[in-house]
N, C-alpha and C positions, 0 to 999 in steps of 0.2 A: 659575174654572175649572170650574164647575159642570157645563158642557156635557160637559167631557172625563170627570169621573167619573162621568155617567150614560153615556157610551159604553164605560166600562171601562177606560180608557187609564191603564195601570199606572204610568207613571213620564212626569214631564214635567220639562224641563231648562229653566231660564230663565236667560238670560244679560243683564244689565243693569249697566252702567256699571262694566265691568270685574269683574264678580261673577257667578259662577255659582253658581246654587242648584238642588238636585234636590228634586223632591218626589214621594214614593212614596203610591200609593194604599192606606190602610188603613181600613177600614170605612167607606167612602163618602167618606171624607174625605182629602185631601192631606197629608200630614206631611212637613216639611223633613228632609231626611236628608245625613249627610256622604258618603254611598258609593251608588254606582248599584247598583242589584239586577240591572239587565239587563247590565251592563258592570262587574263587580265589581272586576276586575283593572285596569282603567285608574285612573291616578294624575290624577284629575279637577282636583285643586288646580293641575296644571300649565297646564290649557287657559285661563285667563283671559290669563295674561301671553304664551300663544303667540300667541292672538288680537290681543292689543294691538301684539304686536311687528310684525304682518302687517297692521295695519289700513290703512295708507296704501297699500298695495299691490293693495286692492281685496277684494270678496267672494269672488271666481273664487280669488284666490291663498289668501285664508284658509281656503276649503274644501279646496282642494288641500293646504295644508300640515298641517290637521286630520286628513284622510283618511289622509296619509301618516305623521304621528304616531300614529294609532290602529293602524295597519297592524305596526307595531312590537310591539304588545302581543298580537298575535293570530297 
């Protein structure tokens, strides 16, 4: 992730094997965090199960589902 830190990307979300990890840029290094700084009100722990439930429906369906889910919080 060094290129992202050089660009100053403040937050990175990584989803792998059913786990979502959030990294926040702090003093030039990415540090794993439990909560998003950009979307602090989102219950991100719900995302992995939501994605996995819709995985068989394809990427477009997952994007739509996640977008609809997020809209409920804004």
